[in-house]
C-alpha positions as CSV (number, residue, x, y, z in Angstrom):
1,M,82.3,127.3,157.9
2,T,85.1,126.5,155.5
3,A,87.4,128.6,153.1
4,A,85.5,126.4,149.8
5,H,81.9,127.6,151.3
6,R,82.0,131.0,153.0
7,P,78.5,132.9,152.8
8,L,79.4,136.4,151.7
9,D,82.3,135.5,149.3
10,G,81.4,138.2,146.4
11,V,80.0,140.5,148.9
12,R,81.9,143.7,149.0
13,V,81.8,146.0,152.1
14,V,82.8,149.5,152.9
15,S,83.5,150.2,156.5
16,L,83.2,153.4,157.8
17,A,83.0,152.1,161.2
18,V,85.6,152.9,164.6
19,N,85.8,152.4,167.5
20,L,83.4,149.1,168.7
21,P,80.9,147.2,167.5
22,G,81.5,148.2,163.7
23,P,85.1,146.7,163.6
24,L,83.6,143.6,165.5
25,A,80.8,143.5,162.6
26,A,83.6,143.8,160.0
27,A,86.1,141.2,161.2
28,R,82.9,138.7,161.6
29,L,82.0,140.0,157.8
30,T,85.2,139.6,156.7
31,S,85.2,135.5,158.1
32,M,82.2,135.1,156.3
33,G,83.9,135.9,153.0
34,A,83.4,139.2,152.6
35,S,85.8,141.3,150.9
36,V,85.7,144.7,153.6
37,T,87.9,147.8,152.9
38,K,87.6,149.8,156.0
39,V,88.0,153.0,155.5
40,E,89.1,155.3,158.9
41,P,89.7,158.6,159.3
42,P,93.5,160.6,159.1
43,T,94.2,160.0,162.3
44,G,92.9,156.3,162.1
45,D,90.6,154.1,164.1
46,P,91.0,155.2,167.7
47,L,91.0,151.2,168.6
48,G,94.3,151.1,167.0
49,L,96.2,152.9,169.6
50,V,94.2,151.8,172.8
51,A,94.2,148.4,171.6
52,P,96.6,147.6,169.2
53,T,97.2,143.7,169.5
54,W,92.9,143.1,169.1
55,Y,92.8,146.2,166.2
56,A,95.6,144.1,164.3
57,E,93.1,140.9,164.8
58,L,89.7,142.4,163.9
59,V,91.2,143.9,160.5
60,R,93.5,140.7,159.1
61,G,92.3,140.0,155.7
62,Q,90.8,144.0,155.3
63,E,92.3,146.4,153.3
64,V,92.5,150.1,155.3
65,V,92.4,153.3,153.7
66,R,92.6,156.6,155.9
67,L,90.4,159.7,154.0
68,D,89.2,162.6,155.2
69,L,85.9,163.1,154.5
70,K,85.6,166.8,154.8
71,D,87.6,166.9,151.6
72,T,86.4,166.8,148.4
73,A,88.9,164.5,146.8
74,D,88.7,161.9,149.7
75,R,85.1,162.2,149.5
76,A,85.4,161.4,145.8
77,A,87.6,158.6,146.2
78,L,85.1,156.8,148.6
79,E,82.3,157.2,146.4
80,D,84.2,155.1,143.9
81,R,84.9,152.7,146.2
82,L,80.8,152.8,147.1
83,A,80.2,152.9,143.6
84,G,81.3,149.1,143.3
85,A,80.1,147.8,147.0
86,D,77.0,146.5,148.2
87,V,77.4,147.0,151.7
88,L,77.8,150.3,153.4
89,L,78.5,150.1,158.0
90,T,78.9,152.8,159.5
91,S,78.5,154.1,163.4
92,M,77.7,157.7,163.2
93,R,74.5,159.9,164.4
94,P,72.4,160.3,161.3
95,S,73.0,163.9,161.3
96,A,76.3,163.2,160.7
97,L,75.8,160.7,157.9
98,E,73.7,163.4,156.4
99,R,76.4,165.8,156.1
100,L,78.4,163.7,154.4
101,G,75.9,162.9,151.5
102,L,76.1,158.8,152.4
103,P,72.5,158.6,152.0
104,D,72.4,159.8,148.7
105,S,75.2,157.6,147.5
106,V,73.6,155.0,149.1
107,E,70.5,156.0,147.0
108,R,72.9,156.2,144.1
109,H,74.4,153.0,143.9
110,G,72.0,151.0,145.8
111,L,73.3,150.2,148.7
112,L,72.3,147.9,151.8
113,L,73.4,151.1,154.8
114,V,73.7,149.3,157.9
115,E,73.7,151.9,160.2
116,V,75.6,150.8,164.1
117,V,73.7,153.9,166.3
118,G,73.4,154.8,170.0
119,Y,69.2,155.4,169.8
120,D,66.2,156.1,167.7
121,G,63.5,158.3,166.8
122,D,63.5,161.4,169.1
123,R,67.1,160.3,171.0
124,A,68.5,160.1,167.7
125,E,71.3,162.3,168.0
126,E,71.9,161.5,172.0
127,A,75.3,160.5,172.7
128,G,76.2,157.0,174.4
129,H,78.8,154.4,174.9
130,D,79.1,150.5,176.0
131,L,79.0,151.7,179.6
132,T,76.3,154.1,178.9
133,Y,73.7,152.0,177.5
134,Q,74.9,149.1,180.0
135,A,74.2,151.5,182.8
136,S,70.7,152.6,182.0
137,R,69.3,149.2,182.0
138,G,70.7,147.7,185.5
139,M,73.8,145.9,184.1
140,V,76.3,147.6,186.2
141,A,77.4,147.1,189.5
142,P,78.7,150.4,190.7
143,P,81.6,151.1,191.5
144,T,83.3,148.0,189.7
145,M,83.2,148.8,185.9
146,P,81.9,145.7,183.1
147,L,84.7,143.7,182.2
148,V,83.3,143.6,178.7
149,P,81.9,145.3,176.3
150,M,78.7,143.7,176.6
151,V,76.4,146.1,174.4
152,D,79.0,146.5,171.7
153,V,79.8,142.9,170.9
154,L,76.1,141.8,170.9
155,G,75.3,144.8,168.5
156,S,78.2,143.6,166.3
157,E,76.7,140.1,166.0
158,R,72.9,142.0,165.4
159,A,74.9,144.5,162.7
160,V,75.9,141.1,161.4
161,S,72.3,139.9,161.3
162,A,71.3,142.6,160.0
163,T,74.1,142.7,156.7
164,L,73.0,138.8,156.0
165,A,69.0,140.1,155.9
166,G,69.8,143.3,154.5
167,L,71.7,141.5,151.6
168,R,68.1,139.2,151.0
169,V,65.4,142.1,150.3
170,R,68.4,144.2,148.7
171,E,68.1,141.0,145.9
172,S,64.5,141.0,145.9
173,L,63.6,144.7,145.7
174,G,66.3,145.4,143.6
175,A,67.3,148.4,145.0
176,A,68.6,150.2,148.0
177,V,68.1,149.0,152.1
178,D,68.9,150.8,155.5
179,E,69.2,148.5,158.2
180,R,69.4,150.3,161.7
181,V,71.3,148.4,164.7
182,V,70.3,150.6,168.1
183,L,72.8,150.0,170.5
184,D,70.0,150.9,173.5
185,E,67.7,148.6,172.2
186,V,70.3,145.8,172.1
187,A,71.0,146.7,176.1
188,D,67.4,146.0,176.5
189,D,67.4,142.7,175.5
190,A,70.8,142.1,176.8
191,A,68.8,143.0,180.1
192,A,66.1,141.4,179.8
193,S,67.1,138.0,182.3
194,L,67.4,140.8,185.3
195,R,64.0,142.2,184.4
196,H,62.4,138.7,184.6
197,G,64.2,137.2,187.8
198,L,66.4,134.7,186.1
199,T,69.8,136.7,186.7
200,G,71.0,139.6,189.2
201,P,71.6,139.0,193.3
202,G,70.2,136.3,194.8
203,A,68.1,135.4,191.8
204,V,67.9,131.4,190.1
205,L,71.2,132.2,188.4
206,G,72.4,134.6,190.5
207,G,74.1,132.6,193.4
208,A,70.1,131.4,194.6
209,L,71.4,127.2,193.9
210,P,74.1,125.8,195.2
211,G,75.4,124.3,192.3
212,Y,75.1,127.5,189.9
213,A,77.6,129.5,191.9
214,I,81.4,130.6,192.6
215,Y,83.1,128.9,194.9
216,A,86.7,130.0,196.8
217,T,89.5,127.1,196.6
218,S,92.5,127.1,198.0
219,D,94.3,129.2,195.7
220,G,91.8,131.2,194.1
221,Y,87.9,130.6,192.7
222,V,86.0,127.7,190.6
223,A,83.1,128.4,188.6
224,V,80.5,125.5,189.2
225,G,77.7,125.4,186.3
226,A,75.5,122.3,187.8
227,I,71.8,122.8,187.0
228,E,70.5,120.0,185.1
229,P,69.8,116.8,187.5
230,H,72.4,114.5,186.3
231,F,75.4,117.4,186.8
232,A,73.8,118.2,190.0
233,A,73.8,114.4,190.9
234,R,77.3,113.5,190.2
235,L,78.6,117.7,192.0
236,A,76.8,115.9,195.1
237,E,78.6,112.5,194.8
238,H,81.9,114.0,193.9
239,V,82.6,117.2,195.8
240,G,79.1,118.3,197.8
241,S,74.9,119.3,197.5
242,T,74.4,121.7,200.0
243,R,76.5,125.3,200.0
244,S,78.8,124.4,203.2
245,E,79.7,121.0,202.2
246,L,80.6,122.7,198.8
247,E,82.7,125.4,200.2
248,T,84.2,123.1,202.9
249,A,85.2,120.7,200.3
250,F,86.3,123.4,197.0
251,A,87.8,125.4,199.7
252,S,90.0,122.1,200.8
253,R,92.2,122.2,197.0
254,P,93.6,123.8,194.6
255,S,92.0,125.1,192.1
256,A,93.1,123.4,189.1
257,H,92.3,119.7,190.8
258,W,88.4,120.8,190.7
259,E,88.7,121.6,186.8
260,Q,90.2,118.2,185.9
261,L,87.6,116.6,188.4
262,G,85.0,118.3,186.7
263,R,86.2,117.0,183.2
264,E,86.5,113.4,184.3
265,H,83.3,113.1,185.5
266,D,81.3,115.6,183.2
267,V,80.6,118.1,185.9
268,P,80.5,122.0,184.5
269,V,83.8,123.0,186.5
270,V,86.2,125.8,185.2
271,V,89.1,127.5,187.1
272,V,87.9,131.2,187.5
273,R,91.4,133.1,185.4
274,D,91.9,136.9,185.9
275,P,91.1,139.0,183.1
276,G,93.6,138.9,180.5
277,S,94.4,135.9,181.2
278,A,92.2,133.6,180.0
């Protein structure tokens, strides 16, 4: 999208969400034109301490204020901001939302409330984080930790979708709307490929196909994604077709050579880069 045509121009968002995925969602909404005010506790967002460069990226273009919502004056300051907002984005348990009187504020100002929560129903007050959501859905291979907070990332995009849909509903109803994003459900959806046998050890996209695998090179590894017949044919022509042929060929040259060959012959081959250097 261009700066001259952004779908959320004029939409005002107040975000109380810290850590992930709330700040990811708020950053995406900002990029779509929304005016975002990020309200943090007096100690700030923990993400700013553990990943300051990422935090700086995510809050770019936003107003960041610190308020103690247990303090009467600060809670009143938040209420003033909500009075001029369209969307309230949160990432807290329902009981915390109630203690702060936020459901009443949402109704009073006719806001769209986008709640990012861990669980729903009888488990609504249960604690969780990306790691536990992934682990409970079979997305973790112990003892290795996940390299990417996949559920948080997907949850942030779902929160953006909920915002877009909720704004339409709010406009239609002319009243407050509550959209809830449940991270445990996000994890369940993300794990569908495992449940249905598409991915995982020995599955079609889990190493069973020679043309869709990771191979050692003379100085590292490459990832090969030649599934479609035309890609497989080019891979066979320029490198090999059987697993044995591919293992021998890839081991003979450095990773950069194979990535360049892939570009030249339109075959999906890339260097497997170290985490943090990609």
